[in-house]
C-alpha positions as CSV (number, residue, x, y, z in Angstrom):
1,X,126.7,134.7,64.1
2,X,129.7,134.3,61.9
3,X,132.7,135.7,63.8
4,X,136.5,135.2,64.1
5,X,139.6,134.9,66.5
6,X,141.2,138.2,66.7
7,X,144.6,137.0,68.3
8,X,145.9,138.0,71.6
9,X,149.3,139.9,71.6
10,X,151.6,138.2,74.0
11,X,154.3,141.1,74.0
12,X,153.3,143.0,76.8
13,X,153.3,139.9,79.4
14,X,156.2,138.8,77.7
15,X,157.8,142.5,78.6
16,X,156.3,141.9,81.9
17,X,157.9,138.8,82.7
18,X,161.4,139.8,81.8
19,X,163.8,140.4,84.4
20,X,164.3,143.8,86.0
21,X,167.5,144.4,85.2
22,X,166.8,143.4,81.6
23,X,163.7,146.4,81.5
24,X,166.4,148.9,83.0
25,X,168.6,148.0,80.3
26,X,166.0,148.6,77.7
27,X,164.6,151.7,79.4
28,X,168.5,153.1,79.0
29,X,168.7,151.8,75.6
30,X,165.5,153.9,74.9
31,X,166.8,157.0,76.2
32,X,170.1,157.1,74.4
33,X,169.0,155.7,70.8
34,X,170.2,157.9,68.4
35,X,167.7,159.8,65.5
36,X,169.3,157.1,63.0
37,X,167.9,154.2,65.3
38,X,164.3,156.4,65.7
39,X,164.1,156.4,61.9
40,X,163.6,152.4,61.8
41,X,159.9,151.7,60.8
42,X,157.5,151.0,62.9
43,X,156.6,147.6,60.8
44,X,160.6,147.0,60.6
45,X,160.8,147.1,64.1
46,X,157.7,145.2,64.8
47,X,159.3,142.3,62.7
48,X,162.5,142.4,64.6
49,X,160.7,142.3,67.6
50,X,158.6,139.1,66.7
51,X,161.4,137.6,65.3
52,X,163.6,138.1,69.1
53,X,160.7,136.8,70.7
54,X,160.5,133.7,68.7
55,X,164.1,132.8,69.9
56,X,163.4,134.0,73.1
57,X,160.3,131.2,73.2
58,X,162.5,128.6,71.3
59,X,165.1,128.9,74.0
60,X,162.6,128.9,76.8
61,X,161.2,125.5,75.2
62,X,164.8,124.4,74.8
63,X,165.6,125.3,78.3
64,X,162.4,123.9,79.7
65,X,163.4,120.1,77.5
66,X,166.9,119.9,79.2
67,X,165.2,121.1,82.6
68,X,162.9,117.8,82.3
69,X,165.9,116.0,80.6
70,X,167.9,116.9,84.3
71,X,164.9,116.1,86.2
72,X,164.5,112.5,84.5
73,X,168.3,111.6,84.8
74,X,168.5,112.6,88.3
75,X,165.3,110.6,89.1
76,X,167.5,107.6,87.5
77,X,170.2,108.7,89.4
78,X,168.2,108.3,92.7
79,X,167.0,105.3,91.7
80,X,170.3,103.7,90.9
81,X,171.6,105.1,94.4
82,X,168.4,103.2,96.2
83,X,169.7,99.9,94.2
84,X,173.2,100.6,95.6
85,X,171.7,101.1,99.1
86,X,169.4,98.2,98.7
87,X,172.4,95.9,97.7
88,X,175.0,96.7,100.4
89,X,172.4,96.3,103.0
90,X,171.9,92.8,101.6
91,X,175.7,92.7,101.9
92,X,175.4,93.8,105.6
93,X,172.8,90.9,105.9
94,X,174.8,88.3,104.5
95,X,177.9,89.4,106.6
96,X,176.0,89.1,109.8
97,X,174.8,86.0,108.8
98,X,178.0,84.7,108.3
99,X,179.3,86.0,111.2
100,X,176.6,84.1,112.9
101,X,177.4,81.1,111.1
102,X,181.3,81.1,112.3
103,X,180.1,81.6,116.0
104,X,178.0,78.4,115.3
105,X,181.2,76.6,113.8
106,X,183.2,77.9,116.8
107,X,180.5,76.4,119.1
108,X,180.2,73.1,117.3
109,X,184.2,72.8,117.7
110,X,183.8,73.6,121.2
111,X,181.1,70.6,121.9
112,X,183.7,68.1,119.3
113,X,186.3,69.0,121.6
114,X,183.8,68.5,124.6
115,X,182.8,64.8,123.3
116,X,186.2,63.8,122.1
117,X,187.1,64.7,126.3
118,X,183.8,62.6,127.0
119,X,184.8,59.9,124.5
120,X,188.3,59.6,126.4
121,X,186.5,59.4,130.0
122,X,184.4,56.8,128.3
123,X,187.4,54.9,127.2
124,X,188.7,54.8,130.2
125,X,185.3,53.4,131.8
126,X,185.2,51.0,128.6
127,X,188.6,49.6,129.6
128,X,187.4,48.5,132.8
129,X,184.7,47.3,131.4
130,X,186.6,45.4,129.3
131,X,189.2,44.0,131.6
132,X,186.2,42.6,133.5
133,X,184.5,41.3,130.7
134,X,187.9,39.7,129.7
135,X,188.0,38.0,133.5
136,X,184.9,36.6,133.1
137,X,185.1,36.0,129.3
138,X,187.7,33.6,129.9
139,X,186.0,31.6,132.2
140,X,184.0,28.4,131.1
141,X,180.4,27.9,132.0
142,X,181.7,24.9,133.8
143,X,184.1,27.2,135.6
144,X,181.3,29.5,136.7
145,X,179.0,26.8,138.0
146,X,181.8,25.1,139.7
147,X,182.7,28.4,141.4
148,X,179.4,29.2,142.1
149,X,178.5,28.4,145.7
150,X,174.9,28.0,144.5
151,X,172.8,28.0,141.3
152,X,171.2,31.5,141.8
153,X,175.2,32.5,142.2
154,X,176.0,31.3,138.8
155,X,173.0,33.5,137.6
156,X,173.8,36.5,138.9
157,X,177.6,36.1,137.3
158,X,176.1,35.5,134.2
159,X,173.8,38.5,134.2
160,X,176.7,40.4,135.4
161,X,178.7,39.7,132.2
162,X,175.9,40.3,129.9
163,X,175.0,43.6,131.6
164,X,178.9,44.5,131.3
165,X,178.6,43.5,127.2
166,X,175.5,45.7,126.9
167,X,177.3,49.0,128.4
168,X,179.8,48.4,126.1
169,X,178.1,48.3,123.2
170,X,175.7,51.1,124.4
171,X,178.3,53.4,124.8
172,X,179.9,52.7,122.0
173,X,177.0,53.5,119.8
174,X,176.5,56.7,121.8
175,X,179.8,58.1,121.2
176,X,179.8,56.8,117.8
177,X,176.4,58.7,117.0
178,X,177.4,61.6,119.1
179,X,180.5,62.3,116.9
180,X,178.6,61.6,113.4
181,X,176.1,64.0,114.3
182,X,178.7,67.0,115.2
183,X,180.8,66.2,112.2
184,X,177.6,66.5,109.9
185,X,176.6,69.5,111.8
186,X,180.1,71.1,111.3
187,X,179.9,69.7,107.7
188,X,176.7,71.9,107.0
189,X,178.0,75.0,108.6
190,X,181.0,74.8,106.5
191,X,178.9,74.4,103.3
192,X,176.3,77.2,104.8
193,X,179.5,79.5,105.1
194,X,180.8,79.0,101.6
195,X,177.3,80.0,100.5
196,X,177.0,82.9,101.9
197,X,180.4,84.2,100.8
198,X,179.5,83.2,97.4
199,X,176.4,85.2,97.6
200,X,178.3,88.1,99.5
201,X,180.9,88.1,96.7
202,X,177.9,87.8,93.8
203,X,176.7,91.1,95.3
204,X,179.8,93.0,96.0
205,X,180.4,92.7,92.1
206,X,176.8,93.9,91.8
207,X,178.1,96.7,93.7
208,X,180.9,97.2,91.1
209,X,178.5,97.2,88.4
210,X,176.1,99.7,89.7
211,X,178.9,101.8,90.5
212,X,180.1,102.2,87.1
213,X,177.2,102.9,85.9
214,X,176.3,105.3,88.2
215,X,179.3,107.2,87.2
216,X,178.1,107.2,83.6
217,X,174.8,108.4,84.8
218,X,176.3,111.2,86.8
219,X,178.2,112.2,84.1
220,X,175.1,112.2,81.6
221,X,173.5,114.4,84.5
222,X,176.5,117.0,84.8
223,X,176.6,117.2,81.3
224,X,173.2,117.9,80.5
225,X,173.1,120.4,83.5
226,X,176.3,121.8,81.6
227,X,173.9,122.0,78.4
228,X,170.9,123.7,80.6
229,X,173.3,126.2,82.2
230,X,174.5,127.1,78.1
231,X,170.6,127.5,77.6
232,X,170.2,129.7,80.4
233,X,172.7,131.7,79.0
234,X,171.8,132.1,75.8
235,X,168.1,133.0,77.2
236,X,169.9,135.7,78.8
237,X,171.1,136.7,76.0
238,X,168.0,136.7,73.7
239,X,166.4,138.6,76.7
240,X,168.6,141.4,76.4
241,X,167.9,141.5,72.5
242,X,164.4,141.5,73.1
243,X,165.1,144.3,75.4
244,X,166.4,146.1,73.1
245,X,164.1,145.1,69.9
246,X,161.2,146.5,72.4
247,X,163.5,149.7,72.7
248,X,163.5,150.5,69.1
249,X,159.7,149.1,68.5
250,X,159.2,151.9,71.8
251,X,161.6,154.7,69.6
252,X,159.9,153.5,66.3
253,X,156.1,154.1,67.9
254,X,157.3,157.3,69.5
255,X,158.5,158.4,66.0
256,X,155.2,157.5,64.1
257,X,153.0,159.2,67.0
258,X,155.2,162.3,66.1
259,X,154.7,161.7,62.5
260,X,150.9,161.6,63.2
261,X,150.9,164.6,65.2
262,X,152.1,166.6,62.5
263,X,150.2,165.3,59.7
264,X,146.7,164.8,61.0
265,X,144.8,168.0,60.9
266,X,141.4,166.7,61.7
267,X,140.5,164.6,58.9
268,X,139.1,165.1,56.1
269,X,135.3,164.3,57.0
270,X,132.6,166.4,57.5
271,X,133.8,167.1,61.2
272,X,130.4,165.7,62.6
273,X,132.4,163.6,64.8
274,X,135.5,164.5,67.2
275,X,138.6,162.7,67.9
276,X,137.8,160.6,71.1
277,X,141.4,160.9,72.4
278,X,144.0,163.6,72.7
279,X,146.2,161.0,71.2
280,X,148.1,160.0,68.3
281,X,146.8,157.8,65.3
282,X,149.2,154.6,65.3
283,X,147.3,152.4,63.0
284,X,144.9,153.5,60.4
285,X,141.5,151.8,59.2
286,X,141.4,149.4,56.6
287,X,144.1,146.9,55.2
288,X,146.9,148.3,57.3
289,X,150.3,146.1,56.8
290,X,149.1,145.0,60.7
291,X,145.8,143.8,59.1
292,X,147.2,141.3,56.7
293,X,144.1,141.0,54.5
294,X,143.3,138.2,52.9
295,X,145.4,135.8,55.2
296,X,143.0,134.2,57.7
297,X,145.9,133.6,60.3
298,X,146.3,137.6,60.5
299,X,145.4,139.3,63.6
300,X,141.6,140.0,62.5
301,X,141.3,136.4,60.4
302,X,142.0,138.0,56.9
303,X,139.6,141.2,57.4
304,X,140.4,144.9,57.2
305,X,141.1,146.9,60.4
306,X,137.5,148.3,61.3
307,X,138.6,151.4,63.3
308,X,141.6,153.6,64.1
309,X,143.7,153.1,67.0
310,X,144.6,156.0,69.1
311,X,147.5,156.0,71.7
312,X,147.8,158.5,74.3
313,X,148.9,156.8,77.6
314,X,147.7,154.5,80.1
315,X,144.5,156.0,81.4
316,X,144.1,158.8,79.6
317,X,140.4,160.2,79.1
318,X,138.3,158.9,76.1
319,X,135.8,160.9,75.3
320,X,132.6,160.8,73.3
321,X,133.1,161.9,69.6
322,X,129.4,163.2,69.7
323,X,126.5,163.3,72.1
324,X,123.9,160.7,72.0
325,X,123.0,157.7,74.4
326,X,125.0,154.7,75.7
327,X,123.6,151.5,73.9
328,X,125.5,149.5,76.0
329,X,129.2,148.8,77.7
330,X,130.8,145.3,78.3
331,X,133.9,143.2,78.4
332,X,134.8,141.1,75.4
333,X,138.1,139.0,75.0
334,X,137.5,135.8,73.8
335,X,136.1,136.3,69.9
336,X,136.7,140.1,68.5
337,X,138.9,140.8,71.6
338,X,137.3,144.7,72.2
339,X,138.1,144.1,75.9
340,X,136.2,146.5,78.0
341,X,134.1,148.3,75.5
342,X,131.2,151.3,75.0
343,X,128.6,151.9,72.3
344,X,127.1,155.0,71.8
345,X,124.3,155.7,69.4
346,X,124.2,159.3,67.7
347,X,121.4,161.3,66.6
348,X,122.2,160.7,63.1
349,X,122.1,156.9,63.7
350,X,125.8,156.5,63.4
351,X,127.1,154.3,66.4
352,X,130.4,155.1,67.4
353,X,132.4,151.8,69.8
354,X,135.3,152.2,71.8
355,X,137.3,149.3,72.7
356,X,140.4,148.5,75.3
357,X,139.1,150.9,78.0
358,X,140.9,150.4,81.3
359,X,137.6,151.3,82.9
360,X,134.4,153.0,82.3
361,X,133.0,156.5,83.1
362,X,129.5,155.9,81.9
363,X,126.4,152.8,82.1
364,X,124.4,151.5,79.8
365,X,121.5,153.9,78.7
366,X,123.3,157.3,80.2
367,X,122.8,160.5,78.0
368,X,126.2,161.7,77.2
369,X,127.2,164.9,75.3
370,X,130.1,165.5,73.0
371,X,133.4,165.8,74.4
372,X,132.3,163.8,77.8
373,X,134.7,161.7,79.4
374,X,133.2,158.1,79.1
375,X,136.3,155.8,79.8
376,X,139.9,155.7,80.3
377,X,143.0,154.1,77.8
378,X,144.0,150.8,78.3
379,X,144.9,147.4,77.0
380,X,142.1,145.2,77.9
381,X,141.4,142.5,75.5
382,X,143.1,141.7,72.3
383,X,145.4,145.0,72.3
384,X,148.3,145.1,70.3
385,X,150.9,147.6,71.8
386,X,150.7,150.4,69.7
387,X,151.1,153.3,72.4
388,X,153.2,154.1,75.4
389,X,152.7,151.4,78.0
390,X,151.3,149.2,75.3
391,X,147.7,151.2,75.8
392,X,145.9,152.6,73.0
393,X,142.0,153.3,71.8
394,X,140.4,151.2,69.3
395,X,137.5,153.6,67.7
396,X,135.2,152.2,65.1
397,X,132.0,154.0,63.7
398,X,129.4,152.1,62.6
399,X,126.5,152.7,59.8
400,X,125.5,149.3,60.3
401,X,125.6,148.4,63.9
402,X,124.4,145.1,65.2
403,X,124.6,144.0,68.9
404,X,124.6,140.7,69.8
405,X,123.4,139.3,72.8
406,X,123.9,135.7,73.5
407,X,127.0,133.6,74.4
408,X,129.0,136.2,72.9
409,X,127.5,139.7,74.0
410,X,128.8,142.6,72.0
411,X,129.3,144.2,68.9
412,X,129.9,142.7,65.4
413,X,133.0,143.1,63.7
414,X,131.0,144.1,60.2
415,X,128.7,147.7,59.5
416,X,131.7,149.7,59.6
417,X,133.1,153.1,58.0
418,X,136.2,154.8,57.6
419,X,136.4,157.0,60.7
420,X,138.0,159.6,58.7
421,X,135.2,160.3,56.4
422,X,133.2,161.5,60.0
423,X,136.1,163.7,61.6
């Protein structure tokens, strides 16, 4: 089977999504519309509505883009805030390390002072050692021997002198070593402090750079938010225009319905079929202006409108156009867009199709009488808003009916005749 896609109208969905105040505003416009507005043609009002809805769509896309841009910029700003916080945290770490180093320097200075006192004490001791050493140092070996009562005493005196000399040298080396170590430690601490101070200064500079970048980013966020607000304002204005256009369209539909009521006298056909609805015709059979015959992008893929549309009102009763048997019923929204449909075969071989029903009143295989309620008007499937509330009945008459039963389950599109020939 070669099928085609009937484009689904988004008008009802868009109108349902309008803010309540906009819908109320549209209804008030509809009630107060002058006769001159009602004179606007259905096609003209439909085109106006399409243009306004395209405008609304474009603004919504721009608004969505700006919202995404704001979200991205705010994410970048948040990342910058995290960077600033991380640098500030590092500055605090360096600050604490500097405090700790200062404490070490102070402790080292205290130790140096203590060592200095120790040195002074050692100097007093050394002074005494030196005096004793001097005393013994001025004594010659012969004098030490002569002054000793025995050789053993002489050895003791010599050993004592040597011991004093060793202690003097040992204390001097110890003090000099300690002082050198303390001085080296203090120098290292001073260098560490300078290094930490330099790192802290570098982080402070980094903070300044980040703050500057952050201010630029914040200005960009604020400006983009302003653009977002402007798009919101434009969207509100466009939605108001959309409501006005929809009210004009509804007025044109109302006028078309009134004209249909005055012009339709039961058709020029043989009267075999009865009107399946008490509504009015809102689209004829064939190459209507809406069908866009020859345009593959049209609502029927460039083909004719293979039935008539009749608008009465949502959940209005739909009647069997003639007695017959219900061939089948179903729901189809993906190919031809019949929505809820019922097909009835009549004694003379004709098959009538009733589409876009809100609900069914018959089942497959039921025998129906002429005028029996078989379902109720709705806008299921690809239902153009041809009547009040957007609902209508699509009514087709087939002289060559094909019912597909596969991936697609439903009636074919070809094989129809003008319903007026039988009404």
